[in-house]
py3Dmol code that shows the C-alpha trace and the ligand (Angstrom):
import py3Dmol

protein = """\
ATOM      1  CA  UNK A   1       8.837 -15.857   4.554  1.00  0.00           C
ATOM      2  CA  UNK A   2       6.695 -13.354   2.671  1.00  0.00           C
ATOM      3  CA  UNK A   3       6.122 -10.084   4.509  1.00  0.00           C
ATOM      4  CA  UNK A   4       3.414  -7.876   3.075  1.00  0.00           C
ATOM      5  CA  UNK A   5       3.008  -4.235   4.073  1.00  0.00           C
ATOM      6  CA  UNK A   6      -0.411  -2.649   3.818  1.00  0.00           C
ATOM      7  CA  UNK A   7      -1.886   0.672   4.842  1.00  0.00           C
ATOM      8  CA  UNK A   8      -3.361   3.882   3.553  1.00  0.00           C
ATOM      9  CA  UNK A   9      -1.633   5.998   0.905  1.00  0.00           C
ATOM     10  CA  UNK A  10       1.217   7.901   2.515  1.00  0.00           C
ATOM     11  CA  UNK A  11       1.664   5.484   5.417  1.00  0.00           C
ATOM     12  CA  UNK A  12       5.273   4.728   4.435  1.00  0.00           C
ATOM     13  CA  UNK A  13       4.822   1.238   2.941  1.00  0.00           C
ATOM     14  CA  UNK A  14       7.494   1.656   0.263  1.00  0.00           C
ATOM     15  CA  UNK A  15      10.093   3.400   2.434  1.00  0.00           C
ATOM     16  CA  UNK A  16       9.699   0.970   5.316  1.00  0.00           C
ATOM     17  CA  UNK A  17       9.480  -2.026   2.983  1.00  0.00           C
ATOM     18  CA  UNK A  18      12.803  -1.156   1.335  1.00  0.00           C
ATOM     19  CA  UNK A  19      14.566  -0.846   4.692  1.00  0.00           C
ATOM     20  CA  UNK A  20      13.014  -3.998   6.060  1.00  0.00           C
ATOM     21  CA  UNK A  21      14.051  -5.975   2.972  1.00  0.00           C
ATOM     22  CA  UNK A  22      17.584  -4.638   3.288  1.00  0.00           C
ATOM     23  CA  UNK A  23      17.894  -5.628   6.913  1.00  0.00           C
ATOM     24  CA  UNK A  24      16.475  -9.119   6.253  1.00  0.00           C
ATOM     25  CA  UNK A  25      18.415  -9.504   2.993  1.00  0.00           C
ATOM     26  CA  UNK A  26      15.176 -10.329   1.210  1.00  0.00           C
ATOM     27  CA  UNK A  27      14.118  -9.166  -2.225  1.00  0.00           C
ATOM     28  CA  UNK A  28      11.830  -6.119  -2.201  1.00  0.00           C
ATOM     29  CA  UNK A  29       8.958  -5.379  -4.556  1.00  0.00           C
ATOM     30  CA  UNK A  30       6.703  -2.328  -4.538  1.00  0.00           C
ATOM     31  CA  UNK A  31       3.483  -3.510  -6.178  1.00  0.00           C
ATOM     32  CA  UNK A  32       2.671  -0.125  -7.766  1.00  0.00           C
ATOM     33  CA  UNK A  33       6.159   0.148  -9.272  1.00  0.00           C
ATOM     34  CA  UNK A  34       5.960  -3.439 -10.508  1.00  0.00           C
ATOM     35  CA  UNK A  35       2.625  -2.743 -12.229  1.00  0.00           C
ATOM     36  CA  UNK A  36       4.055   0.423 -13.808  1.00  0.00           C
ATOM     37  CA  UNK A  37       6.964  -1.535 -15.288  1.00  0.00           C
ATOM     38  CA  UNK A  38       4.767  -4.389 -16.522  1.00  0.00           C
ATOM     39  CA  UNK A  39       2.180  -2.068 -18.050  1.00  0.00           C
ATOM     40  CA  UNK A  40       4.644   0.580 -19.263  1.00  0.00           C
ATOM     41  CA  UNK A  41       2.406   3.290 -17.809  1.00  0.00           C
ATOM     42  CA  UNK A  42       2.475   5.279 -14.570  1.00  0.00           C
ATOM     43  CA  UNK A  43      -0.313   4.663 -12.037  1.00  0.00           C
ATOM     44  CA  UNK A  44      -1.675   8.075 -12.934  1.00  0.00           C
ATOM     45  CA  UNK A  45      -1.732   7.165 -16.649  1.00  0.00           C
ATOM     46  CA  UNK A  46      -3.243   3.754 -15.940  1.00  0.00           C
ATOM     47  CA  UNK A  47      -6.157   5.355 -14.105  1.00  0.00           C
ATOM     48  CA  UNK A  48      -6.708   8.074 -16.706  1.00  0.00           C
ATOM     49  CA  UNK A  49      -6.190   5.973 -19.857  1.00  0.00           C
ATOM     50  CA  UNK A  50      -7.578   2.586 -18.811  1.00  0.00           C
ATOM     51  CA  UNK A  51      -9.697   3.298 -15.736  1.00  0.00           C
ATOM     52  CA  UNK A  52      -9.650   2.092 -12.146  1.00  0.00           C
ATOM     53  CA  UNK A  53     -11.264  -1.266 -12.879  1.00  0.00           C
ATOM     54  CA  UNK A  54      -8.472  -2.185 -15.294  1.00  0.00           C
ATOM     55  CA  UNK A  55      -5.901  -1.145 -12.674  1.00  0.00           C
ATOM     56  CA  UNK A  56      -7.617  -3.259  -9.985  1.00  0.00           C
ATOM     57  CA  UNK A  57      -7.606  -6.334 -12.228  1.00  0.00           C
ATOM     58  CA  UNK A  58      -3.904  -5.945 -12.942  1.00  0.00           C
ATOM     59  CA  UNK A  59      -3.213  -5.278  -9.266  1.00  0.00           C
ATOM     60  CA  UNK A  60      -4.858  -8.604  -8.283  1.00  0.00           C
ATOM     61  CA  UNK A  61      -3.170 -10.483 -11.094  1.00  0.00           C
ATOM     62  CA  UNK A  62       0.339  -9.246 -10.291  1.00  0.00           C
ATOM     63  CA  UNK A  63      -0.191  -9.668  -6.542  1.00  0.00           C
ATOM     64  CA  UNK A  64      -1.008 -13.360  -7.025  1.00  0.00           C
ATOM     65  CA  UNK A  65       1.870 -13.807  -9.465  1.00  0.00           C
ATOM     66  CA  UNK A  66       4.424 -12.270  -7.075  1.00  0.00           C
ATOM     67  CA  UNK A  67       3.181 -14.278  -4.097  1.00  0.00           C
ATOM     68  CA  UNK A  68       3.455 -17.522  -6.080  1.00  0.00           C
ATOM     69  CA  UNK A  69       6.876 -16.728  -7.542  1.00  0.00           C
ATOM     70  CA  UNK A  70       8.684 -15.830  -4.320  1.00  0.00           C
ATOM     71  CA  UNK A  71       9.531 -17.874  -1.274  1.00  0.00           C
ATOM     72  CA  UNK A  72      11.086 -14.922   0.573  1.00  0.00           C
ATOM     73  CA  UNK A  73       9.886 -11.423  -0.152  1.00  0.00           C
ATOM     74  CA  UNK A  74       9.048  -8.035   1.299  1.00  0.00           C
ATOM     75  CA  UNK A  75       6.121  -6.677  -0.689  1.00  0.00           C
ATOM     76  CA  UNK A  76       4.620  -3.192  -0.323  1.00  0.00           C
ATOM     77  CA  UNK A  77       1.029  -3.089  -1.527  1.00  0.00           C
ATOM     78  CA  UNK A  78      -0.898  -0.133  -2.911  1.00  0.00           C
ATOM     79  CA  UNK A  79      -3.255   1.510  -0.425  1.00  0.00           C
ATOM     80  CA  UNK A  80      -6.310  -0.144  -1.960  1.00  0.00           C
ATOM     81  CA  UNK A  81      -4.890  -3.615  -2.636  1.00  0.00           C
ATOM     82  CA  UNK A  82      -6.271  -5.439   0.445  1.00  0.00           C
ATOM     83  CA  UNK A  83      -9.733  -3.957  -0.137  1.00  0.00           C
ATOM     84  CA  UNK A  84     -10.476  -5.491  -3.544  1.00  0.00           C
ATOM     85  CA  UNK A  85     -11.820  -8.861  -4.653  1.00  0.00           C
ATOM     86  CA  UNK A  86      -9.993 -11.787  -3.178  1.00  0.00           C
ATOM     87  CA  UNK A  87      -6.701 -10.038  -2.460  1.00  0.00           C
ATOM     88  CA  UNK A  88      -6.831 -10.504   1.311  1.00  0.00           C
ATOM     89  CA  UNK A  89      -7.679 -14.168   0.778  1.00  0.00           C
ATOM     90  CA  UNK A  90      -4.727 -14.517  -1.614  1.00  0.00           C
ATOM     91  CA  UNK A  91      -2.423 -13.123   1.077  1.00  0.00           C
ATOM     92  CA  UNK A  92      -3.767 -15.594   3.611  1.00  0.00           C
ATOM     93  CA  UNK A  93      -3.635 -18.566   1.225  1.00  0.00           C
ATOM     94  CA  UNK A  94      -0.046 -17.877   0.248  1.00  0.00           C
ATOM     95  CA  UNK A  95       0.996 -17.884   3.890  1.00  0.00           C
ATOM     96  CA  UNK A  96       2.274 -14.349   4.017  1.00  0.00           C
ATOM     97  CA  UNK A  97       2.685 -12.319   7.188  1.00  0.00           C
ATOM     98  CA  UNK A  98       0.811  -9.070   6.751  1.00  0.00           C
ATOM     99  CA  UNK A  99       1.591  -5.843   8.558  1.00  0.00           C
ATOM    100  CA  UNK A 100      -0.744  -2.850   8.692  1.00  0.00           C
ATOM    101  CA  UNK A 101       1.234   0.380   8.954  1.00  0.00           C
ATOM    102  CA  UNK A 102      -1.231   2.517  10.852  1.00  0.00           C
ATOM    103  CA  UNK A 103      -0.921   6.294  10.734  1.00  0.00           C
ATOM    104  CA  UNK A 104      -3.225   8.973  12.071  1.00  0.00           C
ATOM    105  CA  UNK A 105      -5.480  11.036   9.805  1.00  0.00           C
ATOM    106  CA  UNK A 106      -3.469  14.142  10.678  1.00  0.00           C
ATOM    107  CA  UNK A 107      -0.128  12.606   9.660  1.00  0.00           C
ATOM    108  CA  UNK A 108      -1.627  11.162   6.455  1.00  0.00           C
ATOM    109  CA  UNK A 109      -3.227  14.491   5.545  1.00  0.00           C
ATOM    110  CA  UNK A 110       0.013  16.441   6.066  1.00  0.00           C
ATOM    111  CA  UNK A 111       2.012  13.983   3.968  1.00  0.00           C
ATOM    112  CA  UNK A 112      -0.518  13.458   1.212  1.00  0.00           C
ATOM    113  CA  UNK A 113      -1.341  17.120   0.698  1.00  0.00           C
ATOM    114  CA  UNK A 114       2.211  17.572  -0.604  1.00  0.00           C
ATOM    115  CA  UNK A 115       2.153  14.493  -2.806  1.00  0.00           C
ATOM    116  CA  UNK A 116      -1.440  14.252  -3.934  1.00  0.00           C
ATOM    117  CA  UNK A 117      -0.901  14.992  -7.638  1.00  0.00           C
ATOM    118  CA  UNK A 118       0.602  11.574  -8.334  1.00  0.00           C
ATOM    119  CA  UNK A 119      -2.321   9.833  -6.666  1.00  0.00           C
ATOM    120  CA  UNK A 120      -5.406   9.650  -8.865  1.00  0.00           C
ATOM    121  CA  UNK A 121      -7.863   9.088  -5.999  1.00  0.00           C
ATOM    122  CA  UNK A 122      -6.985  12.384  -4.290  1.00  0.00           C
ATOM    123  CA  UNK A 123      -5.524  14.528  -7.088  1.00  0.00           C
ATOM    124  CA  UNK A 124      -8.792  16.466  -7.443  1.00  0.00           C
ATOM    125  CA  UNK A 125      -8.768  17.758  -3.864  1.00  0.00           C
ATOM    126  CA  UNK A 126      -7.701  21.378  -3.563  1.00  0.00           C
ATOM    127  CA  UNK A 127      -7.919  22.204   0.139  1.00  0.00           C
ATOM    128  CA  UNK A 128      -6.303  20.518   3.088  1.00  0.00           C
ATOM    129  CA  UNK A 129      -9.529  20.380   5.094  1.00  0.00           C
ATOM    130  CA  UNK A 130     -11.263  18.699   2.172  1.00  0.00           C
ATOM    131  CA  UNK A 131      -8.446  16.143   1.948  1.00  0.00           C
ATOM    132  CA  UNK A 132      -8.724  15.423   5.668  1.00  0.00           C
ATOM    133  CA  UNK A 133     -12.488  14.784   5.328  1.00  0.00           C
ATOM    134  CA  UNK A 134     -11.888  12.506   2.353  1.00  0.00           C
ATOM    135  CA  UNK A 135      -9.215  10.507   4.205  1.00  0.00           C
ATOM    136  CA  UNK A 136     -11.381  10.174   7.333  1.00  0.00           C
ATOM    137  CA  UNK A 137     -14.267   8.597   5.381  1.00  0.00           C
ATOM    138  CA  UNK A 138     -12.071   6.517   3.103  1.00  0.00           C
ATOM    139  CA  UNK A 139      -9.984   5.179   5.968  1.00  0.00           C
ATOM    140  CA  UNK A 140     -13.133   4.317   7.893  1.00  0.00           C
ATOM    141  CA  UNK A 141     -14.203   2.070   4.985  1.00  0.00           C
ATOM    142  CA  UNK A 142     -10.784   0.567   4.479  1.00  0.00           C
ATOM    143  CA  UNK A 143      -9.939  -0.047   8.131  1.00  0.00           C
ATOM    144  CA  UNK A 144     -12.129  -3.161   7.997  1.00  0.00           C
ATOM    145  CA  UNK A 145      -9.608  -4.731   5.606  1.00  0.00           C
ATOM    146  CA  UNK A 146      -6.424  -3.297   7.084  1.00  0.00           C
ATOM    147  CA  UNK A 147      -7.396  -4.521  10.540  1.00  0.00           C
ATOM    148  CA  UNK A 148      -7.308  -8.100   9.296  1.00  0.00           C
ATOM    149  CA  UNK A 149      -3.512  -7.916   8.979  1.00  0.00           C
ATOM    150  CA  UNK A 150      -1.525 -10.269  11.214  1.00  0.00           C
ATOM    151  CA  UNK A 151       0.350  -7.389  12.827  1.00  0.00           C
ATOM    152  CA  UNK A 152      -0.712  -3.778  13.382  1.00  0.00           C
ATOM    153  CA  UNK A 153       2.184  -1.328  13.688  1.00  0.00           C
ATOM    154  CA  UNK A 154       1.496   2.244  14.777  1.00  0.00           C
ATOM    155  CA  UNK A 155       3.863   4.450  12.849  1.00  0.00           C
ATOM    156  CA  UNK A 156       3.156   7.965  14.164  1.00  0.00           C
ATOM    157  CA  UNK A 157       6.104   9.580  15.940  1.00  0.00           C
ATOM    158  CA  UNK A 158       8.389   6.666  15.128  1.00  0.00           C
ATOM    159  CA  UNK A 159      11.509   6.659  13.018  1.00  0.00           C
ATOM    160  CA  UNK A 160      11.811   4.233  10.136  1.00  0.00           C
ATOM    161  CA  UNK A 161      14.498   2.243  11.951  1.00  0.00           C
ATOM    162  CA  UNK A 162      12.284   1.932  15.040  1.00  0.00           C
ATOM    163  CA  UNK A 163       9.409   0.605  12.931  1.00  0.00           C
ATOM    164  CA  UNK A 164      11.675  -1.821  11.063  1.00  0.00           C
ATOM    165  CA  UNK A 165      13.374  -3.141  14.197  1.00  0.00           C
ATOM    166  CA  UNK A 166      10.027  -3.807  15.906  1.00  0.00           C
TER     167      UNK A 166
END
"""
ligand_1 = """\
16
S3P
C -4.293 3.563 -4.220
C -3.048 3.757 -3.673
C -1.854 3.937 -4.496
C -2.027 3.305 -5.876
C -3.273 3.805 -6.517
C -4.520 3.484 -5.689
C -5.452 3.366 -3.313
O -0.718 3.369 -3.844
O -2.049 1.900 -5.785
O -3.147 5.176 -6.709
O -6.490 2.848 -3.758
O -5.311 3.708 -2.117
P 0.019 4.035 -2.562
O -0.704 3.574 -1.343
O 1.404 3.475 -2.641
O -0.028 5.516 -2.746
"""
view = py3Dmol.view(width=600, height=400)
view.addModel(protein, "pdb")
view.setStyle({"model": 0}, {"cartoon": {"style": "trace"}})
view.addModel(ligand_1, "xyz")
view.setStyle({"model": 1}, {"stick": {}})
view.zoomTo()
view.show()
């Protein structure tokens, strides 16, 4: 089985994915980390040196490659992966089970304000209120895609082990 975790930046996809893979004894891949290794550049460098469009093309390419190569896998996507050309369809065609890790705007804002510098889409934001406004609008656009996941898991006020065991 291929289990694919999606959700906004800061929703815990990588942390939860790692734990889930461990408990299922499945291989784990974090799509962002995989792209960084393949391209020999950090996500931040990819955006600044090659641009977002280049990153999105690579993201789609490596997503399809990983889905084809693995029978069993836990895969954590980047926050934008399900929202770009054909990626949701690829997930459906490859028979994966997708899980949307849903977090509230407040929780995402608190987490991302501390970690924003590594994330090119929000690195420019200087104030917390501004970040919250950005997330609210962005999440509104992206929820259309995330809500097409097979399973929606609310993650607020839950420990990682609770989320994994459910
Ligand atoms: C992005 C999310 C990031 C990374 C890139 C773009 C997005 O991944 O893929 O910075 O479009 O939301 P995380 O969700 O792991 O931060």
